[in-house]
N, C-alpha and C positions, 0 to 999 in steps of 0.2 A: 504493500499499500504506500502511496506517495502522500506525504503530508507537507503543508507549508510550515515554515518556522516563524511565522509572522507573530507579532505580539498579540496576546489574547485580548487586551484592551478593555475598556469600559468597566463597569461593575460586574460584569458577568464572568470574571476569571474563575475557573475551577479552583477555589482555595481551600485545599485539603489540609493545609499545614498550620502550625502555630508558631510562627517565627517572631523575633523581635524587630527585624529591619528589612523584611521583603514584602513589597507592595502587594496587596491583595491576597495575602496567605494567612488566613485565619484571624481571629479577633485581635484587635489592637491590644497590646500588653497592658496590664493594669498595675500600676505601682502605687495606688491609693490604698487607703484602709478598707475599702470595700463599700463606698458610698456610691449611690446611683443618681445621675443628674436628674434634675425635675422637668426637664423639657419634654414635650410631647410631639413626636413627629406628626405633621398634619396629615401624612398619608396613611398612617397606621390606625386601624380601628380600636377604640378603647373599650369595646364590649368584653366582658369577662365571662368565664364559666368556671365553677368550682365543682369537681365530681370526684367521687370515689374516696370518702374520708377513711381514716385509718379504722381498723376493726373496732367495733363496740367493746368497751372494756379494756382496750389498750391504747389510750391516748398517747400520742407522742409528746414528750416533754417540749414545752414551749410551743405547742401547736398553734395556739391563738396568736402569739406574737409573729410566728413565722408566716401564718395566713394573712395577717394584717399587712406585713411587709410586702408579700407577693401580690396581694390584691391592689395594693397602691401602685406597683410597678405596672400591672396589667391595665389598670385605669389610665395611666399616663402613657400607654402604648409602648411600654419597655418590656414587656414579657408576653409571649404567645408560645404555649407549649405545655409540657407536663414536667412537674417537679416531684422527685421522690427523695425522701430521707429514711434511712433505716439505722436502727441502733439498738442492739440487744433484745430482739424481738419485738420492738416497737416500730411502727411505720407511719409516715406521712405521705399522702399522695395527693395531689390536687393538679387539675388542669385548668388552664387559663387561655382566653382568646379563642380565635377561629381556626379550625383545620382547613377550611375552605371558605374563603371571603366571598366567592361568587355564589355559593349556595347558602351560606350562613351557617354550615355545619360547625359545631364547636369541637375543640380539642377535647378528648376524654383520656382517662387513665390508660385506655388501651390503643391509643392513637399511635401508628407507626411513623417514625422519623428517619431521615437520613442522618447518619452519625458521623460522616466525614472521616477525619483522621483517627477517631476512637477506633476504627477498623484496625489500626496498627496494633493494638492489643491482642486482637484474635490472630493476626498474622504471626506476631511473636509466639504466642501460644502453640500455633501450629508447628513452628520451627523447633520449640523446645519438646513437643510431643515427638516429633521424629528424632530427635537426640535421645530421648528416652527409650526409643526403640532401637537405637544403635544404628540408625540409617544415615546420620550425619553427626558432626560435632561443631559446635559454634566456633571452634578453633580452626576449622578446615578452611583451606583456601577456595574461593568461589569457583576459580577456573578448573577445580577438580570435578566439577559438575556441568561445565559447559563445553560445547563445541565451539571451535574457532574463537576461543576467548581473547579479548583485546590484550595486547601486551601490558598496557598500563594497569590492567586489573590483576597482574600476576600476584601481587601481595596481598590482596585484599581478602579478608576473612568474612565468614558468615556473621560473626559477631559484630564486625565494623559495619555491616549493613543494617543490623538491629540497632545499633547506637548512633547512627547518622555520623560515623566517623570514617567513611570510605573515601571521601573526597569526590565521588561521582556527582555532578551537577544535577540539580532538581529539574526533570524534564518538563514539569508544569510551570515553575515560576522563574527558571533561569533560562532554559532553552526555548520554552514557548512552542505552542501549537496553534493551527488555525482554529478560528471559531466559526461555527460550533465544532467541537471535537468530533472525529469520525469514530465509528466503531472499530475496535482494534483487538487483535489477538494478543496474548501476553509476549509472544515473539516479537510481534510488530511494536508493542510499547518499548521493549528492551532496546530495539534497534534505534528508537528515537535519540538514545543516549550513549550507546555503546562506543561510539567513536569521539565523544566529546572529551576534551582535556580535563584532567582532575583538577579540583580547586586547590588541592594540597596533598601532601604525601599521606597515603592511608594510615590511619590510627594516630595521627598527630594532633587532631582537635576534632571538635564537633561542629557541623553545619548541617541543619536539618534538610532531609532530601527525600522527597516522594520516590525517587528513582530506585534508592536501596530497598524500599518496600515493595515496588513493583518488581524488582529483581528476585526478591524473596518469594513472592508469589509464583513466579516462574520456575524457580528451583523446587518449590514444593510440588508443582505439577510434574516436573521431570522426574523427581524421586519417586513419586506415587503412582504415576500413569493415571492420574485422577485430575478433575479439575479442582482448582482452588475452592470454589464454592461448594462442591460436594465434599470435599475433604472436611471443611469446617462444618458442614451440616452432620456428617456421620461422626465426627470425632469430638465436637465441642457442642453444637446446638442440640441435637438429638439426646445425648447423655444428660445435659442439664435442663432438658424440657424447655429450652427457649424455642417456643412454637411460633413466635412472631418476629424471628430475626432471620436475615438471609442477605443474598446478593441481590442489589436492587435493579429494577428495569428502567428503561428510558422514560416511559410515561409513568406518572403517578397513578397508582392503583387505588382501588376502593380500601377505605381504612387506613390510607396513608394521608399524612398532612401535606398540603401544597405548601412549598416554600416561597418566601417573598423577600426581595430586596428591601432596603431601607426605604425606598421610594414607593413601595407598595406594590410593584410590579412582580409577578412571577418570573422564574428563570425560563430561557428557551430551553426545551427539552434536549437532552443530548445522552448518548450511550454511556451507561455507567461502566462499561468495559475500559473507558478512558481513565477512570479512577482506580479500578481494579483492586488489588490487595493493599493499596495505600489509603483507599477512602471509599469504597462502593457498598458498605453495608448499611442496612436499615435495622431498627430495633424499637422495642418499647421500653418504657421506664421499669416495668415489672421484670421483663427478660433481662435488663442490664443489672438489676439487683440480683437475680440468680446468678449471673456471671460473677459479680463482685463477691457474693457468698461462697461460691465455688472457689475463687481465689484464696479467700480467708481461711477456707477449711481444707485446703489441699486436696480438693476432690479429684482433679485431672492429673495432677502431679504430685510426687512426694515433696516434703518441705525443702529439701536441698535444692531441687530443681526451681521450686518457687522463690526461693531466695535468690537465685540467679536473675530472675525476672525483675525484682524490685531492688537489686543492689546498683549503686551508682558505678557504671562502667566507664564513663567519660564525663569529666566536669564540664560545666557550663564555659563557653568561651567568654572573653572579656565583654562587658556590657556594650550594647549598641553593635555588636558583631553581627553580621548577616547570618540568618539561620540559628541564632542562639536560643537560650531559653526564654521562657515567657514571664516568669514571676521573678521579682528581685529575691525571693527566698528559695529559688530552685537551686539545688546542689549540683544537678547533672541529670543524665538520662540513663535509664535501665534498658530493659528490652520491651519496648512499646509503651513506656511510662516515663514521665518526668518524676523526679523526686524532690521534694521541697521540704524545708524546715520552717514551717508555720508556728505562729504564737501558740496554736492549739496542739503542736506536735508535728510529727512526719505526715506529710501529705503525699500520697502516691497518686498522680492525676494525669489527664490527658484532655485536651480540647479538641473538638472537630469542627470543621468549616467546610461546607460545600455549597454552592450557589443556593442562597435561600434559606440555609439551615445553620444553626449553631448547636453544638452539643458539649457537654461536660460530664466526665466520669471521675470521681474522686473518692478515695478511701483514707481515712485516718485510722490506721491500724491499731494504735494504743488505745483509743477510746471507742473502737469498733464502729465508727460512723461512716455510712456511705452516703453520699450526695450524687444525684443524678438529676441533670437539667437538660431536657431535650426541646429544642425550639424551632419553629418554622418561620422565624423572622429574624433578619439581620439587625433589627433594633435591640435584640436581646442580648445582653452581655453575660453570657452564661458563667464565665469565670468569676466576675465580681459578684454576681448573685450568689454562687456557690460559696465563696469566701465569707460573704456577709451572713449566710445561713450557718456556717460553721462557728462564726463568732456568737451568733444567737443561741445555738444549741449549747456551746460550751459555756456561756454564761449562765444559762438555765433560766 
């Protein structure tokens, strides 16, 4: 397939990453204490819906404060989506805003959202599952599994792909694709960046790159003779009963939220194969909680392997470096997760951004707090909302 390398341009860039200094790549970094500005975008409906309260008899601590905060955001047009908090058997779930502004259908607790770069958590798990099966090792050289491997990739390891330290430029945000992106096979995606010069010597620093995770998906398929989507379904989603999670399609399907830019317009539909293993999944808040529970309880992997996922393998680059960390409290990157030292303790987190959608999945392991924010509006600052919720919960 021939593709142009013109700039993606406009607000319609497929922004799957969460970088500090790359235009159009995830939410803008927040260095504030978590306050939300009071302005209301004129193009954003301010109607709200609140559905699916926590189970009777198990009110989530500070539920009233949490709902007051979130309802205020929704009324100001700064929240559209589903929010879930879980801690020690207690759960708070609320949905706000509209899933489809054309029909007036509200978001609900069961609405499915595109999760963008939160997909990388699942790609990393797939790699670690293959390592557990002795089919690869994260210290292996990538070229051991590729035909006609570029000479510049000779020293790159699988672990460096997982930690954004391979030096391979980001095919979405550095090299660029034509708009709208075309459907592509994994091999065609890899061809977009295989001959691009490296940004730095592999392993010497971190620079966030969707290319590394696209290449990981390609390696998963080569090793298993299976599709990336089916491998995740069989080895992760089915075992965890994540029945509303999967590889998304071009058109928004029934039960899925329609995404909206900040100006209120929905994105032009484009094939999710362009996002692939870097950001093509969808999910619900409840399914994401199942995922977080499985991680905390070592359901899919033994503790030693799980420790690999959440260890800081590469520190954050200097502030304002391209492709660096998102939070001022971030220590570095694990396998599919940022690790931060927040006032409330260690935070394992990731943010996702794909046209019209923002998402956040975060775990405070010491206090067993999970925070999930899935949004179908780019006016929703999921990261700042999540940090504010953590402060509310920990204050009690």
